[in-house]
N, C-alpha and C positions, 0 to 999 in steps of 0.2 A: 407684240400682240398685233394681230391684224385688224383691219377696220371692221370686218364682220364680227369678230369676237368683242370688240369694243361696243358695238351697237346691239349685241345680243340681249342684254338686260332690258333695253327699251323695246326690242322686238317682242320679247316674251310678254311684257306688260301690255303692249298694243294688241297682241293676239288675244290675251285674256279679256281686255276691254271690249274688243269687237265681238267676241263670242259670249260675253257676259258670264264668264266663269270665275269662280274663286280659285285661289291657288290649289286648294285640295281637289277641286273638280277637274282642273287641268291635269294635275298629277295623276288622277285616276284614269283619265282619258289616254294618257301617254304610258301608263303602267310604271310610273316612277313615284317616289315618295314626295310628300308635301315639302319636306326639307330640301329636296333636290330643286323643286321649282323656286322655293324661296332663295336658295343660293344662286340660282341662275339669275333671278331678278335683281339680286343685290351684287352681282358681279363677283361673288366669292369663289366661283368655280367655273370651269369651262366644260363643254360637252365632250364626252368620249365619242369615238367614231360611231359606236352603236347608237348612242343617244342622239347624235346628229342625224343619223339616218331615220330614226323614229320620228324626230322633230320635223324633218323635211317632209316625210310621208304624211304626217298628220296635217301639216299646213297645206300641202298640195290637195289632200282630200277635202279639207274645209273650203279651199278656193274653188275646187270643182263643184262642190255643192252650193256655191254661192253664199256661203256663210262668212267668208273672210276676204278682205281686200288689203293685202300688204304689198 
């Protein structure tokens, strides 16, 4: 497991904290299920290539809008 994957659960939690979103709200924003967000935060699963792309685009958009600082 690489370092990025190890830190991903903490990153998801931090993004949610900064954006003041519940897991369900983040799931809706990303177009994934609540269970997916929950598994990501608990380190139960890793991102598919498609999910990784969606996640990165979402974070980049939030950073560009000044809503996120990660």
